[in-house]
N, C-alpha and C positions, 0 to 999 in steps of 0.2 A: 507561453512556457516561461518567459522571463519573469512575469509577474508571479507565477506559481512558485518559481524558484526563490524569488525574493521573499514571498510569504513563508516559505519553508525555512529560510535562513533566519528571518526576523518576523515572526508572527505578529500581526497587529494587536493581538490580545496579550502579548507578553508585557509584563510590568517592568518598570525601571529596575526594581530590585532583582528580578530574575535576569534581566539583561546584563546587569553588572556581574552576577554570579556566572552566567554562561560565557560571557565574553572576556572576563578578566581572569587573573591568576587565582581568584577565590574559588573557581570551579573545582580545584583540587583540594580544597579545605574540607576535611571530613566533618567539621562542626556544622557545615551548611547542608548536610545531606537531608536533615529533617525538613528544611525549607523547600528543597527540591521535591521531596516526597509529598509534602502537602500540596505543592503546585501540581504534581501528577494527579492527585485525587481531585483537585479542582478541575483538571481536564476531564477526568472520568465523569464527574457530576454535571459539567457544563457542555460537554461535547466539543470543547476546544482541543487543540493539539499543538504540541511543541516538541518536535523530535530532538533537537539539540539539547534541550533541558533534560529530556529523558535519557539521552546518551550520557550526559554528565553524571547521572545517578549510577549508571552501570559502570562508568569509569571509576567512580569512588568505591564501588563494591569490589572492583578489581584490585585496587590499592589497599583496601581496608576490609578484609574478609569478615571481620567481626560485625560490620554494618549490614551484611547481606540479609535481605528480606525477600523470600521467594514470592510472596504475594505481590510485592511491588514489581518484580520482574515479569510476572504473568500479565499484570495490567499494562506494563510498558509494551509488551509484545502484542497484546490485543489492540492497543492504539496504533501500533506500527502496521498492522494488517490493513487498516483503513486507508493507508497512504499509497498503496499500490496504484500506479506503476513506479513510484519512487522506491529506491532500494532500502527503505527504512528498516524493514524486518531483518534483512541480511546484516545491516550495520549493527543492529542491536544484538543479534545472536553472535556476531563476531567478538563481542565484548563479554560474552558469558565465559567465565574462567572455570575450567574443570576443577580447580582447587576450591571453589566456593563450596562451603558446607553450611548446613543449617545449624545455627548456634543454639537453637532451642530443641533439645532432644525430646521434649514432651509433645512437640508438634511435628508430624512428618512433613518432609519437604515435598510439595506437590509438583515441583518443576520437572523432575525426571519422567513423570507420567504425562504431564501436560505438554511438554516441549515437542514431542513427536506429533501430537495432535495438532498443535498450533502450526507446526511446520507443514503438515499435510494440508491444512487450510490455506496457508500461504501459497503452496505449490499449485493448488487448484485455482486460486485467484490469479497467480502469475501466468498460468497457462490458459487463462480465460475459460476455464471449464466451470462456468457459473452454475448450471443445473446440478452438476456433481457436487459443487461446493454446498449448495443448499440442502441437498440430500444428506450429506455428511453432517452438516451443521445441525439438522433436526434429529439425527440418530441418537440412539440410547448411549452410544459411546461418549457423546459430548454433554450428557446430562449434567455431570458435575461442573463442567466448565460454564455451562449456561446458567446454572442455578447459583453458583458461588462467585462468579466473576462477571460474566456478560450482563447479568441482570442489573448490575451496578453501573455499567458502562452506557451512559445516556446516548441514544442515537446510534448505537453500534450497527444495527441492521440497516438503517438508512444510509450510513456511511459506506457500507459494503455495496449497497445499490448504486451509490455514486461511483464506486470503482467500476461496476458494470457499465454505467452510463458513459464513463470516459472511454471505455473500450468500444462501445457501440458507436459513439460519435466519431471515433477515429477509423471505423471500419465500414459502416453502412451509410447509404443514403436512404434506403428503404429496408424495413424488416417486418416480418410477420408479427401480428399482435400476440399470438399464442407463444411464439418462440421468444419474444421479448419478455413475456410473463415468466418463463422458466429461468431467464437470466436474473430477474430481480425478485423472484418469489412473491409475485403479486398476481391477482386476477380480478376480473369484474370491475366494478366502480373504483376500487382502490388503484388498480393498474391505470385506468383512464385518468384519474386525478394525478397520478405520478407523471404520466406522459405530458399532461397539460403543464405541470410544474416545470418540466424540462424545457418547455417551449417547442415541443415537437407536435406534428400534425397527425391526427388519427382519422383514417378513412374507415368508418365502421362497416361500410358495405363490402369492402374488400378485405377488411380486417388486416390492414397494413398501416405501418407507422412511417412517416417521412421525417428524416433528420435533415435539418438545414445544412447546406454546404459549408465546409470549413477547410482549412489548409490540409487536414489529415485525410478527409474522405473524398476530396476532389480527384478525379482521374484526369491526368494531363499526359498527352502524347509527347514523347521525347524523340527527336530526330538526331541521330549521331552521324556526323560526317567526318570522314578521314581523308585528308589530302596527302597523297604520296607523290612526291616530285619524281620526275623521270629518272634522274640520276639515282635516286634511292631505289626505284623499281628495278633498274638495271642491275644494281648490286644484289638485290634479293634474287633475281633470276639467275645471276652468275653463281651465287652461293648455292642455290638449289641444284644447279647443274653439276657443281663440284661434289655435292653430297652423293648424287647418283653415280 
């Protein structure tokens, strides 16, 4: 978890220029918003992710409503979904100012429609309701989101599968193949290849998948012992007698 937190704070893919913008006082300089937005679209195309840089964009939008770009916000929230169980999505939505308005009247703001949808996706992930997530993800209601935004977000579905993988590794030592398939929206050879990529073992005869032990899925018995001295016990008995 320490290494994951370190990567979250300072991604290995972050350039020196972005590091200076995120870590220094220049993060509040509105003239730098285009650099950070370009960096976001680099993340979209490359599959990389930098939450703090994206939060800096939202902060600049808060301070400078004329910079607000709803498409950028949607893309930031999409990337934040892939970070579960880190609280990235909530961090991002906490910076969405109700006062933000679309400065281009010729183009309707998609955020009021898409934000509830994105939040529903987040809640399903957060609650580990993965089959329901994929059902909603493939529904007609999400057609616009898929065709206009997710299609540009390289590796989005695979990143969501990694969210499910983290939950499975923290919960199971064995899981049914079919059940796992509903968690990651895969079946057949594709599911088997994905399991192999995770380093898990598949027993095709029993159709079960074994997950290597780790600090989260190991079951350890805990023995709790309480030592009560005689003087303390006498006080407890005396107090109980007084209450009666």
